[in-house]
Backbone as CSV, one residue per row, in Angstrom:
resi,resn,N_x,N_y,N_z,CA_x,CA_y,CA_z,C_x,C_y,C_z
1,MET,-27.472,4.131,-9.498,-26.342,3.288,-9.906,-25.417,4.082,-10.801
2,HIS,-24.181,3.896,-10.595,-23.184,4.599,-11.404,-23.161,4.030,-12.807
3,THR,-23.023,4.890,-13.793,-22.950,4.450,-15.189,-21.713,5.016,-15.841
4,ASN,-21.517,4.675,-17.102,-20.368,5.133,-17.868,-20.665,6.401,-18.648
5,ASP,-21.686,7.183,-18.238,-22.078,8.357,-19.002,-20.997,9.420,-19.016
6,HIS,-20.133,9.411,-18.004,-19.092,10.448,-17.911,-17.730,9.794,-17.832
7,GLN,-16.798,10.369,-18.509,-15.437,9.840,-18.483,-14.736,10.297,-17.214
8,ALA,-13.976,9.396,-16.611,-13.234,9.748,-15.404,-12.274,10.888,-15.692
9,PRO,-12.064,11.783,-14.728,-11.201,12.941,-14.954,-9.756,12.531,-15.202
10,THR,-9.094,13.294,-16.035,-7.684,13.042,-16.313,-6.843,13.653,-15.212
11,VAL,-5.938,12.859,-14.657,-5.092,13.321,-13.569,-3.798,13.870,-14.154
12,THR,-3.501,15.110,-13.860,-2.259,15.718,-14.310,-1.454,16.110,-13.092
13,ARG,-0.298,15.498,-12.937,0.553,15.796,-11.793,1.425,17.002,-12.079
14,GLN,1.675,17.786,-11.052,2.556,18.928,-11.170,3.717,18.749,-10.207
15,ARG,4.897,18.640,-10.745,6.109,18.484,-9.951,7.071,19.619,-10.263
16,ASN,7.988,19.867,-9.360,9.023,20.849,-9.635,9.814,20.426,-10.862
17,ALA,10.211,21.375,-11.668,10.873,21.067,-12.933,12.198,20.349,-12.738
18,ASP,12.819,20.502,-11.585,14.147,19.914,-11.388,14.083,18.512,-10.792
19,THR,12.890,17.909,-10.665,12.795,16.554,-10.153,12.382,15.607,-11.247
20,ALA,12.893,14.384,-11.176,12.555,13.379,-12.172,11.109,12.947,-11.990
21,THR,10.472,12.554,-13.085,9.074,12.145,-13.041,8.971,10.627,-12.967
22,TYR,7.804,10.150,-12.556,7.547,8.724,-12.469,7.017,8.224,-13.811
23,PRO,7.306,6.975,-14.164,6.859,6.456,-15.462,5.362,6.178,-15.520
24,LYS,4.695,6.022,-14.366,3.263,5.731,-14.351,2.499,6.864,-13.678
25,ASP,1.284,7.095,-14.149,0.436,8.134,-13.603,-0.440,7.525,-12.516
26,VAL,0.117,7.375,-11.321,-0.569,6.653,-10.249,-0.762,7.492,-8.987
27,LEU,-0.339,8.746,-9.011,-0.502,9.636,-7.864,-1.375,10.828,-8.232
28,VAL,-2.068,11.355,-7.247,-2.771,12.620,-7.427,-2.297,13.581,-6.348
29,GLU,-2.166,14.836,-6.723,-1.776,15.864,-5.771,-3.001,16.360,-5.012
30,PRO,-2.829,16.814,-3.767,-3.964,17.340,-3.001,-4.707,18.461,-3.724
31,GLU,-3.963,19.338,-4.420,-4.608,20.437,-5.134,-5.586,19.912,-6.188
32,TRP,-5.158,18.889,-6.914,-6.010,18.310,-7.958,-7.256,17.684,-7.348
33,LEU,-7.081,16.928,-6.286,-8.211,16.247,-5.680,-9.216,17.247,-5.120
34,GLU,-8.731,18.316,-4.511,-9.654,19.318,-3.964,-10.511,19.929,-5.060
35,ARG,-9.909,20.176,-6.226,-10.667,20.752,-7.338,-11.719,19.786,-7.873
36,HIS,-11.473,18.479,-7.752,-12.355,17.487,-8.357,-13.265,16.786,-7.349
37,LEU,-13.394,17.310,-6.155,-14.233,16.665,-5.141,-15.674,16.430,-5.605
38,PRO,-16.284,17.329,-6.394,-17.678,17.090,-6.788,-17.845,16.031,-7.881
39,ASP,-16.764,15.525,-8.438,-16.861,14.627,-9.595,-17.378,13.255,-9.177
40,ASP,-18.534,12.873,-9.717,-19.155,11.607,-9.343,-18.599,10.422,-10.106
41,THR,-17.664,10.654,-11.031,-17.056,9.528,-11.739,-15.927,8.899,-10.942
42,MET,-15.629,9.440,-9.772,-14.594,8.846,-8.937,-15.134,8.618,-7.533
43,ARG,-14.458,7.741,-6.808,-14.766,7.479,-5.415,-13.482,7.617,-4.606
44,ILE,-13.557,8.360,-3.519,-12.435,8.538,-2.613,-12.616,7.565,-1.461
45,ILE,-11.565,6.837,-1.112,-11.636,5.863,-0.022,-10.499,6.128,0.958
46,GLU,-10.836,6.225,2.239,-9.841,6.385,3.296,-9.664,5.055,4.024
47,VAL,-8.415,4.628,4.175,-8.097,3.396,4.899,-7.003,3.726,5.906
48,ASP,-7.322,3.599,7.197,-6.415,4.022,8.258,-5.977,2.853,9.123
49,GLU,-4.815,3.010,9.769,-4.451,2.081,10.836,-5.445,2.225,11.987
50,ASP,-5.798,3.462,12.299,-6.768,3.763,13.350,-8.091,4.124,12.691
51,PRO,-9.063,3.214,12.648,-10.331,3.504,11.962,-11.084,4.696,12.539
52,ALA,-10.819,5.041,13.808,-11.507,6.172,14.420,-11.107,7.499,13.782
53,ALA,-9.960,7.537,13.115,-9.513,8.779,12.492,-10.514,9.253,11.441
54,TYR,-11.074,8.321,10.696,-12.054,8.680,9.664,-13.245,9.404,10.273
55,CYS,-13.712,8.937,11.414,-14.887,9.533,12.050,-14.607,10.943,12.563
56,SER,-13.362,11.222,12.930,-13.021,12.534,13.471,-12.968,13.600,12.381
57,ALA,-12.544,13.232,11.187,-12.479,14.150,10.045,-12.011,13.374,8.833
58,HIS,-12.627,13.629,7.692,-12.184,12.986,6.453,-12.491,13.894,5.270
59,ILE,-11.911,13.569,4.139,-12.154,14.339,2.921,-13.623,14.216,2.548
60,PRO,-14.288,15.309,2.197,-15.706,15.228,1.827,-15.960,14.203,0.726
61,GLY,-16.937,13.344,0.950,-17.277,12.309,-0.010,-16.511,11.024,0.147
62,ALA,-15.515,11.006,1.045,-14.675,9.811,1.189,-15.431,8.696,1.907
63,ILE,-15.219,7.486,1.428,-15.741,6.273,2.045,-14.697,5.765,3.024
64,GLY,-15.112,5.358,4.200,-14.169,4.816,5.173,-14.184,3.298,5.157
65,LEU,-13.013,2.679,4.977,-12.879,1.235,5.054,-11.947,0.883,6.207
66,ASP,-12.342,-0.084,6.996,-11.524,-0.604,8.093,-10.692,-1.751,7.536
67,TRP,-9.362,-1.583,7.529,-8.512,-2.576,6.872,-8.655,-3.947,7.512
68,ARG,-8.919,-3.979,8.821,-9.025,-5.262,9.495,-10.446,-5.832,9.395
69,ALA,-11.457,-5.003,9.714,-12.835,-5.493,9.741,-13.424,-5.670,8.351
70,ASP,-13.020,-4.809,7.395,-13.609,-4.857,6.056,-12.801,-5.664,5.055
71,LEU,-11.467,-5.607,5.145,-10.623,-6.201,4.108,-10.004,-7.529,4.524
72,GLN,-10.305,-8.008,5.723,-9.796,-9.294,6.185,-10.967,-10.171,6.621
73,HIS,-10.792,-11.489,6.477,-11.802,-12.407,6.966,-11.923,-12.246,8.484
74,PRO,-13.150,-12.254,9.030,-13.310,-11.968,10.462,-12.708,-13.011,11.396
75,ILE,-12.487,-14.238,10.911,-11.933,-15.287,11.761,-10.571,-15.748,11.251
76,ARG,-10.507,-16.074,9.979,-9.237,-16.498,9.396,-8.501,-15.273,8.876
77,ARG,-7.191,-15.223,9.082,-6.436,-14.075,8.578,-6.149,-14.292,7.096
78,ARG,-7.073,-13.850,6.262,-6.917,-13.967,4.817,-7.655,-12.825,4.137
79,MET,-7.325,-12.598,2.876,-8.015,-11.585,2.092,-9.414,-12.072,1.746
80,LEU,-10.266,-11.138,1.343,-11.611,-11.491,0.935,-11.595,-12.302,-0.359
81,GLU,-12.602,-13.120,-0.531,-12.824,-13.771,-1.813,-13.364,-12.725,-2.790
82,PRO,-13.224,-12.948,-4.105,-13.694,-11.939,-5.069,-15.150,-11.514,-4.866
83,HIS,-16.039,-12.464,-4.598,-17.448,-12.096,-4.433,-17.649,-11.289,-3.148
84,GLU,-16.828,-11.545,-2.124,-16.932,-10.784,-0.884,-16.482,-9.342,-1.087
85,LEU,-15.400,-9.160,-1.843,-14.939,-7.805,-2.144,-15.973,-7.071,-2.991
86,GLY,-16.582,-7.787,-3.933,-17.617,-7.174,-4.755,-18.789,-6.692,-3.931
87,GLN,-19.208,-7.503,-2.972,-20.311,-7.109,-2.095,-19.936,-5.893,-1.259
88,LEU,-18.695,-5.869,-0.739,-18.239,-4.758,0.088,-18.239,-3.454,-0.705
89,LEU,-17.568,-3.454,-1.845,-17.435,-2.218,-2.610,-18.774,-1.778,-3.188
90,GLY,-19.547,-2.727,-3.712,-20.840,-2.363,-4.257,-21.757,-1.755,-3.212
91,SER,-21.731,-2.283,-1.993,-22.585,-1.761,-0.925,-22.188,-0.350,-0.520
92,ARG,-20.928,0.022,-0.771,-20.453,1.369,-0.426,-20.564,2.343,-1.599
93,GLY,-21.102,1.865,-2.719,-21.302,2.752,-3.854,-20.152,2.822,-4.826
94,VAL,-19.285,1.818,-4.825,-18.145,1.779,-5.751,-18.467,0.813,-6.877
95,ALA,-18.365,1.274,-8.113,-18.591,0.453,-9.294,-17.261,0.206,-10.001
96,ASN,-17.263,-0.742,-10.917,-16.032,-1.090,-11.627,-15.467,0.059,-12.440
97,ASP,-16.335,0.953,-12.907,-15.852,2.036,-13.769,-15.518,3.311,-13.010
98,HIS,-15.544,3.268,-11.694,-15.119,4.432,-10.916,-13.594,4.526,-10.872
99,LEU,-13.087,5.747,-10.946,-11.701,6.018,-10.598,-11.632,6.089,-9.083
100,VAL,-10.847,5.214,-8.453,-10.745,5.162,-6.997,-9.483,5.909,-6.557
101,ILE,-9.650,6.863,-5.643,-8.538,7.604,-5.062,-8.408,7.160,-3.605
102,LEU,-7.243,6.689,-3.214,-7.019,6.158,-1.871,-6.105,7.072,-1.058
103,TYR,-6.370,7.151,0.231,-5.483,7.865,1.150,-5.760,7.348,2.554
104,GLY,-4.908,7.718,3.514,-5.116,7.301,4.893,-4.068,7.881,5.811
105,ASP,-4.036,7.370,7.036,-3.061,7.838,8.014,-1.754,7.056,7.863
106,ARG,-0.836,7.263,8.798,0.421,6.503,8.840,1.176,6.561,7.517
107,ASN,1.231,7.739,6.900,1.964,7.890,5.635,1.436,6.972,4.533
108,ASN,0.132,6.734,4.574,-0.547,5.954,3.535,-0.167,4.477,3.521
109,TRP,0.279,3.932,4.655,0.562,2.486,4.704,-0.630,1.672,4.240
110,TYR,-1.751,1.881,4.940,-2.920,1.045,4.689,-3.634,1.460,3.409
111,ALA,-3.492,2.707,3.011,-4.007,3.125,1.715,-3.231,2.438,0.590
112,ALA,-1.912,2.330,0.749,-1.110,1.614,-0.245,-1.465,0.132,-0.256
113,TYR,-1.762,-0.418,0.916,-2.211,-1.806,0.987,-3.527,-1.980,0.231
114,ALA,-4.461,-1.048,0.416,-5.735,-1.121,-0.296,-5.531,-0.941,-1.798
115,TYR,-4.578,-0.099,-2.189,-4.244,0.072,-3.608,-3.769,-1.259,-4.187
116,TRP,-2.813,-1.901,-3.504,-2.315,-3.209,-3.939,-3.445,-4.230,-3.969
117,TYR,-4.321,-4.177,-2.984,-5.459,-5.079,-2.857,-6.373,-4.954,-4.084
118,LEU,-6.699,-3.706,-4.463,-7.567,-3.499,-5.616,-6.889,-3.936,-6.910
119,LYS,-5.609,-3.674,-7.032,-4.865,-4.146,-8.206,-4.866,-5.673,-8.265
120,TYR,-4.743,-6.300,-7.117,-4.744,-7.766,-7.027,-6.035,-8.345,-7.585
121,TYR,-7.136,-7.593,-7.422,-8.432,-8.037,-7.921,-8.855,-7.316,-9.193
122,GLY,-7.890,-6.738,-9.898,-8.130,-6.278,-11.258,-8.721,-4.903,-11.433
123,HIS,-8.734,-4.061,-10.400,-9.250,-2.698,-10.565,-8.081,-1.796,-10.977
124,ASP,-8.029,-1.454,-12.251,-6.890,-0.690,-12.762,-7.036,0.810,-12.545
125,ALA,-8.262,1.310,-12.485,-8.478,2.751,-12.332,-8.397,3.126,-10.858
126,VAL,-7.178,3.120,-10.339,-6.964,3.438,-8.930,-5.689,4.255,-8.793
127,LYS,-5.721,5.249,-7.929,-4.571,6.122,-7.702,-4.437,6.392,-6.203
128,LEU,-3.265,6.834,-5.816,-2.959,7.117,-4.413,-2.724,8.609,-4.256
129,LEU,-3.286,9.176,-3.203,-3.028,10.581,-2.890,-1.573,10.723,-2.456
130,ASP,-0.876,11.719,-2.989,0.531,11.919,-2.658,0.630,12.629,-1.312
131,GLY,0.666,11.822,-0.281,0.680,12.347,1.081,-0.538,11.848,1.840
132,PRO,-0.394,11.614,3.152,-1.474,11.039,3.954,-2.513,12.065,4.372
133,ARG,-3.479,11.615,5.159,-4.534,12.504,5.651,-3.950,13.642,6.483
134,GLU,-2.843,13.382,7.177,-2.221,14.429,7.983,-1.773,15.602,7.113
135,ARG,-1.261,15.308,5.911,-0.854,16.388,5.023,-2.073,17.196,4.571
136,TRP,-3.144,16.495,4.217,-4.366,17.164,3.776,-4.887,18.109,4.852
137,ILE,-4.907,17.629,6.085,-5.446,18.431,7.193,-4.512,19.587,7.529
138,THR,-3.205,19.319,7.559,-2.229,20.367,7.871,-2.292,21.512,6.870
139,GLU,-2.558,21.190,5.610,-2.640,22.210,4.569,-3.963,22.958,4.586
140,GLY,-4.844,22.627,5.524,-6.104,23.359,5.675,-7.144,23.054,4.622
141,ARG,-7.103,21.882,4.037,-8.070,21.520,3.005,-9.373,21.045,3.650
142,PRO,-10.461,21.051,2.889,-11.772,20.778,3.496,-11.901,19.367,4.058
143,THR,-12.578,19.279,5.184,-12.888,17.990,5.801,-14.332,18.016,6.295
144,THR,-14.832,16.842,6.637,-16.171,16.710,7.180,-16.203,15.523,8.125
145,THR,-17.237,15.444,8.934,-17.468,14.255,9.749,-18.653,13.453,9.222
146,GLN,-19.283,13.936,8.148,-20.464,13.282,7.608,-20.077,12.186,6.618
147,PRO,-20.658,10.999,6.733,-20.386,9.956,5.754,-21.018,10.303,4.406
148,PRO,-20.498,9.776,3.313,-21.065,10.082,2.000,-22.409,9.381,1.789
149,ASN,-23.137,9.880,0.838,-24.448,9.306,0.526,-24.416,8.677,-0.870
150,HIS,-23.541,7.700,-1.053,-23.443,7.021,-2.334,-24.459,5.892,-2.390
151,HIS,-25.158,5.799,-3.496,-26.135,4.730,-3.648,-25.419,3.403,-3.886
152,PRO,-25.919,2.318,-3.309,-25.331,0.993,-3.575,-25.371,0.667,-5.065
153,THR,-24.409,-0.076,-5.520,-24.303,-0.422,-6.926,-23.757,-1.839,-7.040
154,THR,-23.357,-2.214,-8.227,-22.812,-3.555,-8.463,-21.323,-3.458,-8.756
155,TYR,-20.543,-4.277,-8.080,-19.103,-4.344,-8.331,-18.721,-5.808,-8.510
156,THR,-17.957,-6.082,-9.550,-17.487,-7.439,-9.821,-15.971,-7.463,-9.759
157,ALA,-15.425,-8.130,-8.762,-13.970,-8.254,-8.655,-13.471,-9.271,-9.672
158,GLN,-12.315,-8.989,-10.246,-11.720,-9.866,-11.244,-10.913,-10.976,-10.561
159,PRO,-10.512,-12.012,-11.305,-9.654,-13.055,-10.718,-8.366,-12.458,-10.166
160,ARG,-7.833,-13.078,-9.151,-6.604,-12.595,-8.514,-5.441,-12.549,-9.497
161,ASP,-4.550,-11.586,-9.268,-3.346,-11.441,-10.093,-2.165,-12.008,-9.316
162,PRO,-1.734,-13.228,-9.620,-0.657,-13.849,-8.845,0.711,-13.225,-9.088
163,THR,0.823,-12.327,-10.056,2.132,-11.735,-10.355,2.526,-10.660,-9.351
164,ILE,1.593,-10.220,-8.485,1.938,-9.162,-7.524,1.823,-9.634,-6.082
165,GLN,1.541,-10.915,-5.853,1.429,-11.462,-4.506,2.228,-12.757,-4.436
166,ILE,2.774,-13.047,-3.260,3.534,-14.279,-3.083,3.245,-14.853,-1.698
167,GLY,3.154,-16.183,-1.631,2.901,-16.867,-0.369,4.162,-17.460,0.214
168,ARG,4.037,-18.027,1.410,5.202,-18.486,2.166,5.967,-19.585,1.449
169,ASP,5.262,-20.524,0.787,5.956,-21.631,0.124,6.846,-21.127,-1.004
170,ASP,6.335,-20.144,-1.758,7.141,-19.586,-2.848,8.279,-18.727,-2.303
171,VAL,8.079,-18.082,-1.156,9.185,-17.336,-0.538,10.297,-18.302,-0.138
172,LEU,9.934,-19.418,0.431,10.939,-20.435,0.786,11.738,-20.866,-0.435
173,ARG,11.054,-21.084,-1.545,11.762,-21.497,-2.767,12.625,-20.375,-3.320
174,ALA,12.273,-19.131,-2.992,13.019,-17.989,-3.521,14.296,-17.698,-2.742
175,LEU,14.594,-18.498,-1.725,15.810,-18.287,-0.949,17.048,-18.824,-1.653
176,ASP,16.884,-19.256,-2.904,18.013,-19.815,-3.665,18.872,-18.746,-4.323
177,GLY,18.580,-17.478,-4.037,19.386,-16.394,-4.596,18.872,-15.843,-5.902
178,THR,17.757,-16.366,-6.395,17.212,-15.896,-7.673,16.372,-14.641,-7.510
179,HIS,16.045,-14.284,-6.274,15.202,-13.128,-6.010,15.911,-12.137,-5.082
180,ALA,15.568,-10.869,-5.245,15.974,-9.842,-4.283,14.841,-9.695,-3.275
181,ILE,15.146,-9.912,-1.992,14.142,-9.829,-0.939,14.388,-8.562,-0.128
182,ILE,13.330,-7.781,0.091,13.452,-6.513,0.814,12.638,-6.577,2.093
183,ASP,13.290,-6.372,3.209,12.632,-6.198,4.506,12.463,-4.706,4.712
184,VAL,11.222,-4.225,4.722,10.980,-2.786,4.763,10.712,-2.288,6.179
185,ARG,10.833,-3.159,7.174,10.607,-2.764,8.570,11.769,-1.907,9.084
186,SER,11.678,-1.525,10.319,12.752,-0.752,10.931,14.001,-1.615,11.086
187,THR,15.141,-0.970,11.263,16.395,-1.690,11.472,16.323,-2.571,12.713
188,GLN,15.645,-2.089,13.756,15.533,-2.866,14.992,14.727,-4.149,14.773
189,GLU,13.654,-4.054,13.995,12.871,-5.255,13.686,13.687,-6.223,12.842
190,TYR,14.376,-5.692,11.841,15.201,-6.524,10.963,16.264,-7.268,11.766
191,ALA,16.885,-6.578,12.699,17.976,-7.166,13.474,17.488,-8.174,14.504
192,GLY,16.184,-8.176,14.780,15.653,-9.057,15.818,15.728,-8.458,17.203
193,GLU,15.971,-7.146,17.282,16.080,-6.473,18.572,14.725,-6.166,19.192
194,GLN,13.699,-6.129,18.367,12.338,-5.971,18.860,11.404,-6.679,17.887
195,PRO,10.299,-7.252,18.384,9.441,-8.056,17.515,8.641,-7.235,16.528
196,THR,8.342,-5.993,16.868,7.552,-5.157,15.968,7.871,-3.704,16.242
197,SER,7.572,-2.856,15.275,7.812,-1.430,15.443,6.950,-0.881,16.560
198,SER,7.490,0.059,17.317,6.727,0.678,18.396,5.527,1.449,17.865
199,ALA,5.549,1.756,16.553,4.436,2.477,15.952,3.274,1.556,15.627
200,CYS,3.487,0.241,15.724,2.454,-0.732,15.368,1.867,-1.347,16.622
201,ASP,0.618,-1.789,16.523,0.066,-2.540,17.635,0.764,-3.893,17.702
202,ALA,0.923,-4.405,18.892,1.726,-5.606,19.098,1.061,-6.832,18.492
203,SER,1.848,-7.684,17.899,1.385,-8.976,17.403,2.182,-10.052,18.122
204,SER,1.590,-11.200,18.304,2.277,-12.311,18.947,3.099,-13.038,17.906
205,VAL,4.404,-12.844,17.943,5.319,-13.487,17.007,6.334,-14.281,17.817
206,ALA,6.475,-15.549,17.477,7.335,-16.432,18.267,8.807,-16.069,18.150
207,CYS,9.252,-15.726,16.952,10.673,-15.447,16.715,10.844,-14.103,16.034
208,SER,11.907,-13.404,16.373,12.232,-12.138,15.732,13.448,-12.327,14.843
209,GLY,13.667,-11.360,13.951,14.778,-11.451,13.011,14.309,-11.136,11.603
210,HIS,14.995,-11.707,10.601,14.621,-11.431,9.215,14.828,-12.660,8.344
211,ILE,14.231,-12.643,7.177,14.400,-13.724,6.214,15.844,-13.698,5.705
212,PRO,16.515,-14.844,5.650,17.923,-14.871,5.220,18.124,-14.214,3.853
213,GLY,19.146,-13.392,3.782,19.496,-12.728,2.532,18.717,-11.474,2.232
214,ALA,17.767,-11.115,3.100,16.935,-9.943,2.840,17.731,-8.657,2.992
215,HIS,17.485,-7.700,2.094,18.038,-6.358,2.213,17.192,-5.559,3.204
216,SER,17.825,-4.772,4.041,17.103,-3.884,4.940,16.991,-2.513,4.286
217,ILE,15.789,-2.214,3.763,15.528,-0.901,3.160,14.201,-0.401,3.736
218,PRO,14.241,0.248,4.897,12.999,0.690,5.536,12.143,1.544,4.618
219,TRP,10.848,1.325,4.674,9.890,2.050,3.844,10.028,3.564,4.025
220,ALA,10.384,4.010,5.252,10.397,5.436,5.564,11.401,6.208,4.723
221,LEU,12.376,5.526,4.137,13.376,6.203,3.315,12.817,6.674,1.977
222,THR,11.580,6.294,1.670,11.004,6.632,0.366,10.122,7.871,0.393
223,VAL,9.920,8.461,1.583,8.986,9.586,1.671,9.647,10.812,2.280
224,ASN,9.049,11.966,1.992,9.471,13.230,2.564,8.826,13.409,3.947
225,GLU,9.155,14.502,4.613,8.644,14.727,5.965,7.130,14.812,6.001
226,ASP,6.497,15.294,4.924,5.042,15.426,4.911,4.346,14.153,4.432
227,GLY,5.130,13.090,4.185,4.556,11.828,3.757,4.412,11.672,2.265
228,SER,4.690,12.719,1.498,4.671,12.599,0.044,5.899,11.820,-0.408
229,PHE,5.832,11.260,-1.602,6.916,10.411,-2.084,8.091,11.234,-2.606
230,LYS,9.281,10.729,-2.370,10.472,11.366,-2.913,10.481,11.240,-4.439
231,PRO,11.169,12.146,-5.131,11.188,12.077,-6.596,11.869,10.812,-7.093
232,ALA,11.575,10.480,-8.337,12.041,9.215,-8.913,13.554,9.082,-8.876
233,ASP,14.298,10.163,-9.105,15.749,10.049,-9.121,16.294,9.647,-7.752
234,LYS,15.697,10.171,-6.673,16.130,9.794,-5.325,15.779,8.343,-5.020
235,LEU,14.623,7.902,-5.482,14.229,6.510,-5.260,15.122,5.561,-6.051
236,HIS,15.498,5.955,-7.256,16.433,5.147,-8.043,17.770,5.014,-7.325
237,GLU,18.231,6.098,-6.733,19.494,6.050,-5.984,19.380,5.083,-4.805
238,LEU,18.278,5.146,-4.081,18.079,4.310,-2.905,18.118,2.824,-3.269
239,TYR,17.323,2.426,-4.224,17.239,1.006,-4.559,18.380,0.548,-5.450
240,GLY,18.874,1.436,-6.297,20.001,1.074,-7.145,21.252,0.780,-6.347
241,ALA,21.455,1.513,-5.252,22.627,1.305,-4.406,22.601,-0.057,-3.735
242,ASN,21.418,-0.679,-3.662,21.281,-1.991,-3.048,21.097,-3.103,-4.076
243,GLY,21.289,-2.776,-5.344,21.188,-3.784,-6.393,19.785,-4.253,-6.687
244,ILE,18.784,-3.525,-6.212,17.395,-3.958,-6.391,16.931,-3.758,-7.825
245,LEU,17.554,-2.854,-8.545,17.114,-2.533,-9.899,17.943,-3.247,-10.960
246,ASP,18.584,-4.357,-10.576,19.458,-5.082,-11.504,18.739,-6.139,-12.330
247,GLY,17.419,-6.243,-12.194,16.657,-7.167,-13.033,16.127,-8.405,-12.334
248,GLN,16.567,-8.676,-11.108,16.045,-9.826,-10.382,14.599,-9.577,-9.960
249,PRO,13.771,-10.622,-9.901,12.444,-10.461,-9.306,12.587,-10.032,-7.845
250,VAL,11.639,-9.231,-7.375,11.728,-8.644,-6.046,10.563,-9.127,-5.189
251,ILE,10.859,-9.417,-3.919,9.849,-9.762,-2.920,9.957,-8.748,-1.790
252,CYS,8.833,-8.164,-1.393,8.796,-7.219,-0.277,8.020,-7.830,0.882
253,TYR,8.474,-7.575,2.106,7.707,-8.000,3.263,7.940,-7.039,4.421
254,CYS,7.013,-7.090,5.402,7.152,-6.275,6.610,6.634,-7.094,7.787
255,ARG,5.646,-6.597,8.491,5.052,-7.329,9.604,3.751,-8.009,9.194
256,ILE,2.829,-7.231,8.592,1.553,-7.806,8.175,1.207,-7.466,6.732
257,GLY,2.136,-6.873,5.995,1.928,-6.647,4.569,1.542,-5.249,4.163
258,GLU,1.345,-4.333,5.132,0.909,-2.996,4.757,2.084,-2.090,4.402
259,ARG,3.177,-2.139,5.183,4.361,-1.347,4.838,5.032,-1.903,3.586
260,SER,4.979,-3.215,3.411,5.564,-3.799,2.201,4.721,-3.484,0.971
261,ALA,3.402,-3.286,1.144,2.579,-2.833,0.030,2.978,-1.421,-0.387
262,HIS,3.363,-0.614,0.603,3.858,0.744,0.335,5.129,0.667,-0.514
263,THR,6.046,-0.239,-0.155,7.277,-0.395,-0.946,6.980,-1.021,-2.296
264,TRP,6.040,-1.973,-2.352,5.611,-2.513,-3.644,5.129,-1.388,-4.545
265,PHE,4.355,-0.457,-3.986,3.857,0.673,-4.762,5.007,1.516,-5.307
266,VAL,6.000,1.784,-4.454,7.139,2.596,-4.891,7.867,1.917,-6.054
267,LEU,8.159,0.629,-5.893,8.941,-0.073,-6.916,8.133,-0.338,-8.177
268,HIS,6.969,-0.943,-8.018,6.190,-1.392,-9.172,5.465,-0.243,-9.872
269,GLU,4.897,0.666,-9.087,4.069,1.709,-9.672,4.830,3.006,-9.944
270,LEU,5.669,3.444,-8.994,6.383,4.705,-9.206,7.628,4.537,-10.072
271,LEU,8.350,3.428,-9.897,9.589,3.232,-10.650,9.417,2.295,-11.837
272,GLY,8.289,1.607,-11.927,8.033,0.759,-13.080,8.798,-0.545,-13.087
273,VAL,9.258,-1.012,-11.913,9.928,-2.314,-11.839,8.867,-3.387,-12.079
274,GLU,9.112,-4.266,-13.030,8.052,-5.153,-13.506,7.737,-6.290,-12.540
275,HIS,8.739,-6.990,-12.078,8.504,-8.210,-11.299,8.704,-7.934,-9.802
276,VAL,7.638,-7.453,-9.160,7.658,-7.172,-7.727,6.426,-7.818,-7.110
277,ARG,6.637,-8.581,-6.039,5.498,-9.215,-5.369,5.534,-8.899,-3.874
278,ASN,4.358,-8.725,-3.313,4.201,-8.430,-1.901,3.916,-9.720,-1.149
279,TYR,4.755,-10.018,-0.154,4.501,-11.158,0.725,3.615,-10.648,1.850
280,ASP,2.304,-10.759,1.678,1.381,-10.157,2.632,1.287,-10.944,3.933
281,GLY,1.713,-12.209,3.946,1.809,-12.934,5.214,2.863,-12.322,6.109
282,SER,3.958,-11.896,5.508,5.039,-11.157,6.148,5.497,-11.787,7.471
283,TRP,6.058,-10.966,8.368,6.688,-11.538,9.547,5.687,-12.109,10.551
284,ALA,4.439,-11.641,10.522,3.425,-12.224,11.390,3.238,-13.706,11.082
285,GLU,3.477,-14.086,9.827,3.411,-15.496,9.447,4.772,-16.170,9.587
286,TRP,5.802,-15.590,8.972,7.130,-16.209,8.941,7.690,-16.418,10.347
287,GLY,7.495,-15.446,11.211,8.028,-15.529,12.569,7.312,-16.534,13.447
288,ASN,6.214,-17.100,12.955,5.473,-18.109,13.710,5.509,-19.490,13.060
289,LEU,6.198,-19.614,11.910,6.297,-20.907,11.249,7.299,-21.804,11.971
290,ILE,7.113,-23.092,11.819,8.023,-24.065,12.414,9.135,-24.399,11.423
291,ASP,10.358,-24.306,11.882,11.521,-24.762,11.117,11.721,-24.040,9.787
292,VAL,11.556,-22.717,9.787,11.949,-21.928,8.623,13.220,-21.164,8.978
293,PRO,14.061,-20.867,7.991,15.319,-20.164,8.306,15.086,-18.716,8.712
294,ILE,15.786,-18.286,9.748,15.704,-16.923,10.258,17.111,-16.454,10.600
295,GLU,17.403,-15.220,10.260,18.684,-14.628,10.621,18.435,-13.437,11.536
296,ARG,19.469,-13.104,12.323,19.423,-11.919,13.172,20.696,-11.106,12.952
297,GLY,20.632,-9.855,13.362,21.777,-8.979,13.218,21.489,-7.825,12.290
298,ARG,22.166,-6.734,12.539,21.968,-5.523,11.736,22.596,-5.699,10.358
299,PRO,22.045,-4.984,9.376,22.617,-5.071,8.022,24.005,-4.462,7.980
300,PRO,24.888,-4.969,7.113,26.245,-4.406,7.043,26.257,-2.957,6.565
301,HIS,25.293,-2.612,5.709,25.212,-1.248,5.213,23.764,-0.795,5.304
302,GLN,23.507,0.288,6.018,22.170,0.810,6.133,22.000,1.949,5.128
303,PRO,21.021,1.850,4.205,20.851,2.920,3.214,20.421,4.229,3.861
């Protein structure tokens, strides 16, 4: 069983001197993680869109979680209850005092979702690898096909944090102009030209389009070609140009909540915007509701 005998390693980020820094220490660089792979005070978790990717190669010691099979109810589309999450993490060898490092495929969509998920249940010692598994592999860093041998332990999930999640009823009430709503999907999805991104597996959605008044700021504008995050000054320019940083509470949504969790991470964790909530029901829910407002058409200005 994991104990508190050792203090979790201090993460020190190294950025180019000419780029602005983030206000929160929530990212780890691949170089840092490679040096600290033997450290038992942390747990590395990989969460992919394609769960088979973990089996083909993963960071040594990394635990593989299936975002659909492990983090969703098997019949009802909902998040786990606190005791269910505790059983899951404890069985994989994750304790409350572990520093959790998350990464995955698809530019860390599902890793960012898992980061938001853990924050939702009160795990504060969690960080995201700056760049997805593709970056790690391309840079020639060590991988394995062997699963880790972590002993089961006890994990207690904390009560949910309602300040970072929002449901459909509250989204409906937020259409009064008091909130900034961000649609982080592709322009084609926002416009209603296609029901889902071609990069995603198809979902059955009755109606296409976007939530009225939503800004179209695709998640992809926040990352570099290798999937690492753009510097803070560039992110400030992106969201500031759309009035997102003017003090209004922010709601993010996408198709099923994973890309919007990525944008939640950028705003709340990298830029320090205080009032940001992820609508994890997203368009898979909104596009199937009866008699909710929907708009179509491309945004007047694409960032």
